C-alpha positions in Angstrom: 3.1 -14.5 -16.3 4.8 -17.0 -14.0 8.0 -15.1 -13.9 6.2 -11.9 -13.1 4.5 -13.5 -10.1 7.8 -14.9 -8.8 9.5 -11.5 -9.1 6.6 -9.9 -7.2 6.7 -12.5 -4.5 10.4 -12.0 -4.1 9.9 -8.3 -3.9 7.2 -8.7 -1.3 9.4 -11.0 0.8 12.3 -8.5 0.5 10.0 -5.6 1.7 8.9 -7.7 4.7 12.5 -8.7 5.6 13.8 -5.2 5.5 11.0 -3.7 7.5 11.1 -6.5 10.2 15.0 -6.3 10.4 15.0 -2.5 10.9 12.2 -2.8 13.4 14.1 -5.5 15.3 17.2 -3.5 15.4 15.7 -0.1 16.2 13.5 -1.5 19.0 16.6 -2.9 20.8 18.6 0.2 20.3 16.1 2.3 22.3 17.1 3.0 26.0 15.9 0.5 28.4 14.6 -3.1 28.1 11.4 -5.1 28.9 12.4 -5.3 32.5 12.9 -1.5 33.0 9.4 -1.1 34.5 10.3 -3.3 37.4 13.8 -2.0 38.0 12.6 0.4 40.8 10.7 -2.2 42.7 12.3 -2.6 46.2 12.8 -6.4 45.7 14.5 -6.1 42.4 18.2 -5.5 42.4 20.6 -5.1 39.4 21.9 -8.6 39.7 18.4 -10.1 39.4 17.6 -7.9 36.4 20.9 -9.0 34.8 19.9 -12.6 35.3 16.6 -11.9 33.5 18.4 -10.4 30.5 20.6 -13.5 30.4 17.7 -15.9 30.8 15.8 -14.4 27.8 18.9 -13.8 25.7 18.8 -9.9 25.7 22.5 -9.8 26.6 23.5 -11.7 23.4 24.8 -9.9 20.3 22.1 -8.3 18.2 22.7 -10.7 15.3 22.5 -13.7 17.5 19.2 -12.5 18.9 17.8 -11.9 15.5 18.8 -15.4 14.2 17.2 -16.9 17.3 14.0 -14.9 16.8 13.8 -15.8 13.1 14.1 -19.5 14.0 11.3 -19.1 16.6 9.0 -17.3 14.1 9.5 -20.1 11.5 8.2 -22.5 14.3 5.2 -20.2 14.8 6.5 -18.8 18.1 6.3 -15.0 18.2 7.7 -14.7 21.7 6.4 -13.7 25.1 5.0 -10.3 26.0 6.5 -9.2 29.3 4.2 -6.2 29.6 1.0 -8.2 29.0 2.2 -11.3 30.7 1.0 -13.6 27.9 2.4 -15.1 24.7 2.5 -12.5 21.8 0.5 -14.9 19.6 -2.4 -14.8 22.0 -2.1 -11.0 22.4 -2.3 -10.4 18.7 -5.0 -13.0 18.1 -7.2 -10.9 20.5 -6.2 -7.5 19.0 -6.2 -8.3 15.3 -10.0 -8.7 14.8 -10.7 -5.3 16.4 -8.2 -3.6 14.1 -9.6 -5.4 11.0 -13.1 -4.4 12.0 -12.1 -0.7 12.4 -9.9 -0.5 9.3 -12.3 -2.3 7.0 -15.2 -0.1 8.0 -13.2 3.0 7.8 -11.8 2.1 4.4 -15.1 1.2 3.0 -16.9 4.3 4.2 -14.0 6.6 3.5 -13.5 5.1 0.0 -17.1 5.5 -1.0 -17.3 9.0 0.5 -13.9 10.1 -1.1 -14.9 8.8 -4.5 -18.3 10.6 -4.2 -16.8 13.9 -3.2 -14.1 13.7 -5.9 -16.6 12.8 -8.5 -19.0 15.7 -7.5 -16.1 18.1 -7.7 -15.0 16.9 -11.1 -18.5 17.1 -12.5 -18.9 20.7 -11.1 -15.3 21.7 -11.5 -14.6 25.4 -11.3 -17.8 26.1 -9.4 -18.2 27.4 -5.9 -19.0 23.9 -4.6 -15.8 22.5 -6.2 -13.7 25.3 -4.6 -15.3 25.0 -1.2 -15.0 21.2 -1.1 -11.4 21.4 -2.4 -10.4 23.9 0.3 -12.1 21.9 3.0 -10.4 18.6 2.1 -7.0 20.3 1.9 -7.4 21.8 5.4 -8.6 18.5 6.9 -5.8 16.5 5.1 -3.2 18.9 6.6 -4.4 18.3 10.2 -2.4 15.6 12.1 -4.4 12.4 12.7 -4.2 12.6 16.5 -5.6 16.2 16.5 -8.6 15.1 14.3 -9.2 12.2 16.6 -9.0 14.3 19.8 -11.3 16.9 18.3 -13.9 14.2 17.3 -13.7 12.6 20.8 -14.2 15.9 22.7 -17.0 17.2 20.4 -19.1 14.1 19.9 -18.1 12.1 22.9 -17.6 14.5 25.8 -19.5 17.6 24.8 -22.5 16.2 22.9 -22.4 12.8 24.5 -23.8 11.1 21.4 -21.4 8.2 21.4 -19.1 6.4 24.0 -15.7 7.9 24.1 -13.5 4.8 24.6 -13.2 1.1 24.4 -15.0 -1.3 22.1 -17.8 -2.4 24.5 -19.5 -1.2 27.6 -18.7 -2.4 31.1 -21.4 -5.2 30.6 -19.7 -6.3 27.4 -22.8 -5.8 25.2 -23.6 -7.3 21.9 -23.3 -6.1 18.3 -25.2 -3.0 18.9 -23.0 -1.9 21.7 -19.9 -2.6 19.7 -21.3 -0.6 16.8 -21.9 2.5 19.0 -18.3 2.3 20.3 -17.1 1.9 16.7 -18.8 5.0 15.3 -16.2 7.6 16.5 -13.0 5.9 15.7 -14.2 4.6 12.4 -15.7 8.0 11.4 -12.3 9.6 12.2 -10.4 7.2 10.1 -13.0 7.3 7.3 -12.7 11.1 7.3 -9.0 11.0 6.9 -9.3 8.5 4.0 -12.0 10.4 2.3 -10.4 13.8 2.2 -7.2 12.4 0.8 -8.9 10.1 -1.7 -11.2 12.9 -2.9 -8.4 15.1 -4.1 -6.7 12.3 -6.0 -10.0 11.1 -7.6 -11.0 14.5 -8.7 -7.6 14.9 -10.3 -7.9 11.6 -12.1 -11.3 12.5 -13.5 -10.3 16.0 -14.6 -7.2 14.6 -16.4 -9.5 12.3 -18.4 -12.2 14.9 -19.1 -10.8 15.9 -22.5 -10.2 12.4 -23.7 -11.3 11.6 -27.2 -13.9 9.0 -26.1 -15.5 11.6 -23.8 -15.5 14.2 -26.5 -17.2 11.7 -28.8 -19.8 10.9 -26.1 -20.6 14.6 -25.7 -20.9 15.0 -29.5 -23.4 12.1 -29.6 -25.7 14.1 -27.3 -25.3 11.9 -24.2 -26.3 13.7 -21.0 -23.6 14.8 -18.4 -24.5 12.2 -15.9 -24.8 9.4 -18.4 -21.2 10.3 -19.6 -20.1 10.3 -16.0 -21.5 6.9 -15.0 -20.8 5.1 -18.2 -17.4 6.5 -19.2 -15.6 9.0 -16.9 -16.1 7.2 -13.5 -15.0 3.6 -14.7 -11.8 5.0 -16.3 -10.9 7.0 -13.2 -11.3 4.0 -10.8 -8.0 2.4 -11.7 -5.9 5.5 -10.6 -8.1 5.7 -7.5 -7.4 2.1 -6.6 -3.7 2.8 -6.9 -4.1 5.6 -4.4 -5.9 3.4 -2.0 -2.9 1.0 -2.2 -0.7 3.9 -1.3 -3.0 4.9 1.6 -2.8 1.4 3.2 0.4 2.2 5.2 -1.0 5.6 6.0 -4.3 4.1 7.2 -2.2 1.7 9.4 -0.3 4.6 10.9 -3.6 6.5 11.5 -5.0 3.5 13.2 -2.3 3.5 15.8 -3.1 7.0 16.9 -6.8 6.7 16.6 -6.9 3.4 18.6 -4.8 5.0 21.3 -7.0 8.1 21.5 -10.3 6.1 21.7 -8.8 3.2 23.7 -9.8 0.8 20.9 -8.3 -2.6 21.9 -6.7 -3.2 18.5 -3.1 -3.7 17.3 -2.5 0.0 17.4 -3.0 0.2 21.1 -1.0 -2.9 21.6 1.9 -1.5 19.6 1.8 1.9 21.4 1.9 0.2 24.8 4.6 -2.2 23.7 6.9 0.7 22.6 6.5 2.4 25.9 7.2 -0.8 27.7 10.2 -1.7 25.4 8.4 -5.0 24.7 10.6 -6.1 21.9 8.8 -9.2 20.9 5.5 -7.5 20.5 6.9 -4.5 18.6 8.6 -6.8 16.1 5.6 -9.2 15.8 3.3 -6.2 15.0 5.7 -5.0 12.4 5.8 -8.4 10.8 2.1 -8.8 10.7 1.3 -5.3 9.6 3.9 -5.3 6.8 2.6 -8.6 5.6 -0.9 -7.3 5.6 0.0 -4.2 3.6 2.0 -6.3 1.1 -0.9 -8.8 0.6 -3.4 -5.9 0.2 -1.2 -4.1 -2.3 -0.9 -7.4 -4.2 -4.7 -7.8 -4.2 -5.1 -4.2 -5.5 -2.5 -4.8 -8.3 -4.5 -7.9 -9.3 -7.7 -6.0 -9.4 -6.1 -3.3 -11.5 -4.8 -5.9 -13.9 -8.4 -7.3 -14.2 -9.9 -3.9 -14.7 -7.3 -2.7 -17.1 -5.3 -5.4 -19.0 -2.7 -2.9 -20.2 -1.3 -2.9 -16.6 -0.4 -6.6 -16.8 2.7 -6.0 -18.8 4.1 -3.5 -16.3 
């Protein structure tokens, strides 16, 4: 058991190292630098911009920059955001709670809705409701995240004016009720994207187990359809569904970036999008580090939950 834990830890650290290294290198290979936005200012000449690059080490070889950045991270220093004019640690400390709020609500609502839809389809499989729901989820899952977000914003925010269309609070910085109203549209968009994907996988998991021996025995004993569903079919389909949720975590993170940008939600997605446009290297790499770590930790938690639900998976 201890050896398996060490292997998983090394695998997780390897994944984080690869993602962060690639992000670090690719960000610096993009045209421009963090000072490109001020290059056209009348008081800025090429010599002064070159001095800035030298001061912050951006003229050094890529490997030297990476080693220096790793050393700073080990000391708890994530660098300085030139676009936001503040330390990266402070910038992410402000943005992270907003992303956690949005993602947790979306994943909870989307997960419950997806399992409910998939279960309903499996119980009534082959019927008109199953076919209609399956076609609808397939169409929604095929639409890009940014298109879904834009459609939700235009319909419910601009046309119907049911909810605010941007930000996390009103101009007066209202309380929890104000935050909840601003949260509805971005969270509903992400929850919808999670639900339509999860519903298809959950339905497939339940249909695959529909002819299992224990379910045939339960039917032969005279149990009702819904009792068989709640007591036997659903619990045994949860494990594959949790695996799919683990796979969805990186997808949810990507969707969060687009959704936060569309709805001007002040989370890490918006921070990352702005940093990429501004070539803010330190922010881009720090977000990659934090996001990858979160995905790896969440995936490990799901693996542990699966092992608890189904002891047979512990030996894998």
